[in-house]
N, C-alpha and C positions, 0 to 999 in steps of 0.2 A: 263565645267563637267571635273571629274576626271575619267581615266581610272583605273578599275580593273581587269588588265589583270593578267594571270599566266603566268610564264614560261611554264607551260605543255600546253596550251592551244596554247602558241606561235607556240611550236614546233609542235604539230598537225596540227594548220592551215598550217605552211611552208611546212608539209608533203603532206598534201592533193592538196594543189595550186600546187607543184612541180610535181606531179603525174597526178593532174586533175583526180583524183580516190580516194574516201573514201576507197573502198577495198585494192586498193595497198599501202595506207598509214596505214590503220591498220596491215597488213603483216608485214611493216617497222619498224613499233614500237611495236610491238608484243601485238596489243590491238584488240578487237572485234570490228566488224563496227559499232554496237550501240553505243559502249564506243567513237567512234571517232565522230561521228554523234552529240553524247551530247555534245563532247567537243567544237565543230565548232558553236552549238546552243546557247551555253553559252555562246561563245565569240562573237557572234552577238548580243545576246541581252544586253550584257555590252557595247558594241559600239553604240548599237540603230541603226546599217545598215546592211543592207545585203551583205556578202560578197563574194557568189556564186550565180550564178542561173542555173537554170535545164534546159535544152532543147534536147529533144528527148534522155531521159536516160545517157546523157552527162552533165556535170557540166562544169561551166565555172565562170571565176573571173569577178565580178562586176568591175565598175570603183574604187569606194571604196575599194574593194577586191584586185586589182592590185595595188594600192597606199598603200595597209596595207603589201602586199608580199613585197614590194621593202624594207620597213620600218623593217620587221620580218627577213628578210635575213641580213639586216646590223647589228640588235641585234645580230642574230645566230653567226654572222662573229666575233664580238667583243666579246661574249661567249666564243668562241673557242679559240680565240687570250689570253683571261685572263687568261683561263684553260690551257693553253700549257704555258703561262709564268710560274703559279705557279706550274707547272710539273717541269720547270725548275729549279726554286729557291728550290724546294725539291732538287733535285738534285745537286745542287750549279752550274748551270752553268750560273745564270744570278742574279743580285742583287748588290746592294751598301753598301761597309764597311765604315763607318766611325769612326777613330782609333786617338787617341791622345795617345800622346808619351813623357814621361818626356825627357827633352835635353838632359841628359846622357844617356839615352837607344836607342838615335837615330843612334849611331854607330853600333848597330847590328837587330833595329827594321827595318831600310829599307832593310837590306837584308832578312828578315823573309818575309815581305811582297811581296817584289819582287821573292822569293820562291813560293808563295802561288800564286801570280797573273799568274805566267807561268803555274801553273796546272789548274787555272780557268781562262784563258784568257778574257771572257766573262763580268767579275766583274768587276765593278767601283769604284773607292775608293778614299777617302780623308783623307792625314796624316797631323795632325796638330802636330809638336813638338813644346812644350812650358815648362813653368816653375811651380814649383811645384803649386803655388798659383792659376794659370788658369786651373790646372787639378783637383784641388780639386773644384771649383768653376762650372767646366763643368760637372762634377761627382754629384754633388749636384743637379744641374738642370737636369740631366739624359739625356743630349746632345748626348753624344758620345755612339757606340756601345760597344767600349771595350778600355781601357786605359792600357798602358804598363809603369808600374813606381816602384820606389824601395822600399819605407817604406809605407806600405798601410795607408789609412787614417784612425783616430783612432776615430774622432768624427762622421763620415758618417755610416750608414746604408748601408755596401756593401759587396760584394764576393770578396777575394782577394785568388788567387791560384799561389803560388810561382813554377816556372818553370825552374828557374837557380841560381845558386850561382850569389852572385853580391858582391865579395871582396873589400874593400874599404882599399887602400893603401897611404902613404905619398910619394910622389915623391920631388925631388929637382934636380935642373937645371945643367948643367954642368959648369959653372961658380961661383956655390955656393960651399963654403968652405969644405961641408957634402957629394959633389959629390963622391970624393975618400975615404970616411971612409968606412970601411968594417967591422968594427965590432959594435955588435947590441948599439942602443941607448935605453935610459931611456925615459918614458912618461915624468918624470920630466925634462929630458935634452931638451925635445921637446917643454917645457914651454918657453925655453929662444929664440926663434926663432919665427920670423914674418910668419904669414900664411896668404896666398892669397886664398879669399874664394869665394862663390855664395853668395846672398843674404841673408837676415832673412827669416826662415822658409824652406830654401831649406835644401833638403835631407841629403846631405852631410856635409852641416854644423852643421844642427842638431846633426848628427850623432859625429862630431869631439868635438862639447859643450858638449854633453854628457860623451865622452870617457874623456875628462878633469874634468868634473864634478864628475864623479865617484872617480876619484883620487883626489878629492880637491885640482884641479891644475888650474891655470887661464889662459884663452886664451885671450891674453891682444890686443888691436887694431888691427884687420885682416885688411888687405886692402880687400875691396870687389869691384868684378866684376859681371857683368850680363850676362856671359856667359861662358862655359867649355873652348872653343878656346882661349880666353882672357885670361884664368887663366892660361892654359897652356903655353901661351907666355909668361907671366909674370914671371911665374916659371924660365923657359928658360933663361931671361933676368936675373936673379937672384934675383929678387924685394922678394922669400921668398917661405916656401914650402907649400904643397898645399894636401888635403886629395880629391882623388879622385878615382872613379869607376876604376879597372883595367882593365876593358873593353875598359876603353876610351883613351888608352896609346900606343896602340899596336906600331904606328907607330913610335913614339916618342923614347919607348924603342930600335925597331930594329935600329934607327939612331943616338941611343945612345946621345940624346939630354935632355934625361932626364933618371932617375936611381930612383929604388924604394929602398927607403930606410927600411934596418931592424930596426925595432922597436919591444920592448917587448909589448905583448899583440895585434900586429898587425901579419895580416889585421884585420879590422872588418869585421866579416862572417854575411851578409846580403843574399837577395835574391831578385831577380827580379819577380814581381808579375803582372799577369794578372787580370785587377780589372773592376768591374762593380756593377751598383746598384743592390743589393738583391731585390728580385721581378721580375727584368728587365727579359722580354720577349724576349728572341735573336732571331733574324730573322735566315732562315737557313745558310744564308752566314755568318753571326756573330757566330753561334756556330760551323759551321764548321772551321773556324779560329781559334777558341778558342781552338779546340780539335787538330788541329795542333800545335799550339803553346807549348801545353802542352805536346803534344807527340813528337815533333821534335822540338822544339825550343833551347834547350839546345845546344844539337848536331851540328844543324846548326850554332848557334849563334859563339860557339867556331871555328868553322873551316871557317867562313867568313872571 
């Protein structure tokens, strides 16, 4: 047997059972007494059993009514809890945030997220720091709420909103002969140097390749590493030069183990973007984080 019960009938029944009165239930629900009686009659017909019995102008729950009352109370509490939870979501008090971050953006993205969580402590989150290929695959599958990355995807139908400059600079280690050079270097002179780069398809590598191609220069046999930290260590060791985001080398610049080379036509002016699939319906939490990054991301990142 399938039960054809409405929430309205449950609410009316619960009120009548709690007050043991059709009249008081009608007053509480702002209904007429005949309307309450009709709802109970329809409920009993749907269930195929009496829920109330009338004795000396009083009403009492039957055995079936008593059992159904406990069930209705449980359902009412669950509905109330759900309503409160939805209110919390609308007020960004609860919810889960799934953020994907390009490895080069991790240097400031964690600080952004930490500030947001401090303002909304009941929010849970997952943060995955990964390479560009995984970013694109996850975006294509519509898995993350939001992605923080440099160069937006060109072949994917996505929304990309810039929130901060991402200057790409060439750095040199202290043991390299160019470390002490204070005069500008031409792109043609860079062609003579060995570069330490990320894997094929990474944002910084693609940017450097395009920089050379537009000037009809050749980027010969770069050394390839899979992480930015390894690249910085390799440059410090004198293995070559590297094109990196200026946001990833603040500590090394302060410690004077790396230096930004002055190169004609550099830095490459790019932007950090907040990216998500076009048409994606952002949750209240994701929308709040999106607005937070667009409004405050640049200031907080620079000061972090």
